[in-house]
N, C-alpha and C positions, 0 to 999 in steps of 0.2 A: 568550570565554563557555566555560563547562565544559559539554560536550555530557553527555546522557543517554541512554538507551535505553527508548523505550516500546514498548507495545502497547497496540493496540484492538482487541478480539476479542468473539465472541460472536454469539448467534443473532438479536439485536436490529438495530433499523436504526439506521444512525449513525456507523459506524468510517468511511467513506470521509469521511462530513461532517466528523467530529472533526479527520481529517489535514488534510482540506482547509482548514479552519479555523485549524488553526497555523500553515499554509503563508501564508495569509492575513496572520496576525499576524506572521510572521519578514518577511515582503516588505514589510509597512508598517515596521518596524525595521532594513529594511535588509541584511537579510540574504539569502544568495543559497540557493536551495533547488532539490533534484532530487525530481522526482516521477515514479517508476516504476510501473507499473499493470498487473498480473496480471489474467487471467481477464476483462475487461469489453471485450465488441467493440464496442461503440456509443462514438461520441463524444458525451459528455454536454454539457450547457450550461455545467457547471463548466471541463471542458477547453476549452471555445472561449473562457471569458473568461479562464483563464489563458495560453493563447495571443495572444489580442488584447492584454489589457490589461498583462499583468506578464511579459511575453517577455523583458524587461532582468533579471527576478530569479529567474523559474522556468523551469526545464528541464522540459517534461512529455515522456515516452516510454512508448508501450504496446505490452506483449510478449504480444500476441495476434494476431487474436481466436482464440479459443477455442469450437468448437461442439460439445464432447463432453457437455455440462451432463447430457444423459440417457443417455449411451452412455462407453464407455471412454476415454481420452484415446489419442491416437495417437502415431506416433512422431516424426511431426511436431510435435505439439503440447508433447511434451516437449522435443524441441529447443530449437523456439521460447521455451519458460522457461528452460531452460538458459542459451541467448544473454540473455535479459531479465535471469536473474540476473546473468552476467558485467557487464552494461552496470550494473547497481545497485551491484556491488562495486568496479568501477571508478569510480564516483561518489562514492560512500563515501570510496574512500583518493586521490581525485584532487586533495583541498586547495584545489578551488572552489566547495565547497558546504558551509553552514553546518546545513541542514537536507536529510537524505536520507530520504524517505520510498518504502517498499516495500509498495505498497498489494496487499492480497488474497495477499501474499505468505504467508500462514498458510493459506491456502487451496489455494494452490498445492499446498504439502505436503499437505493432506488428498486433494488430487485426485492424487497420484502424480504430480505433475509436477517438483517439488524434494524435496530430502532436507532433514530437519529439521535434521541436523546441518550442511548447509551453513549455515543461517540462524542456529545456534549461533555457529559459527565468523565469521561476517560479524559479528555484535553481539561478539565477541570483538577483531576485529580493528579495530572503530572507534576513529578517530583520537579523541583526548580533545576537542576542541574541536567535534566533531561532533554533533547531535541524530540519531539512528536511531529513526523510524517505522515498525512493521510492523502491518498491519491483515489482518483475515482471521477467520473463526468460530472456528476452533479454535487456540489456542496448547498447544504440549505442554511438560511440567513442566520440561526443562531452559532452555526459552526463558524461563519465567516467573521463573526462578531467577537468570537472569541478567538481567533488565528492573529498572530503577529505577521505574517506573511500568506497572502495568497495568489497563487500564479495561476491564470488561467490561458489552455492553450487552447486556439483557435483553430480551426481547419479552414485553410483558404483554398487548398488545392491538396487531392490526394491521388495517387496513381489508384489506390483499390478502386476509386469510383469508376477507373477504367478497365475493372477488372483482372488487375495484377494481384495475384497471390502473396500471400506472407512468404516472406523469403529467410532462410535458415542465414543466421547474422545479422540481419538487418532488422526484421521485423519479432523474430524470436529465436 
């Protein structure tokens, strides 16, 4: 398989969901997947399914939790993100996975936890047979230029704007 570099970005809902859908498809095709997740402190329903049903195909790791969403990140937050980036890079270069996902890696850059040039270098290091997927709100020009596919999710209307809380099984 010839791998590609994909980005799912934007202010709309569905970036992580799209990445998980790709993982489900890849697992069904017999591929091995590494899913590394930045910035999401709670274990969601999809993570439980990955662990319970696809442990033989999907390796999941979380690089958090982070509790600074309304404040500035701490040195500890930055260290955890850097350690997560090292694990993501090791997975990409390990030869064990055909699909590697850095969920919310782009948001980690926006939050000052990672540097964009590290993600650019990661994309440049990608072995030919590995699909690399990065998600998050904002993708910088250098990453977009190197990507083979960029999908931007755009919020047109969202029930959160009316005060609806996140619901189990739908948002988490």
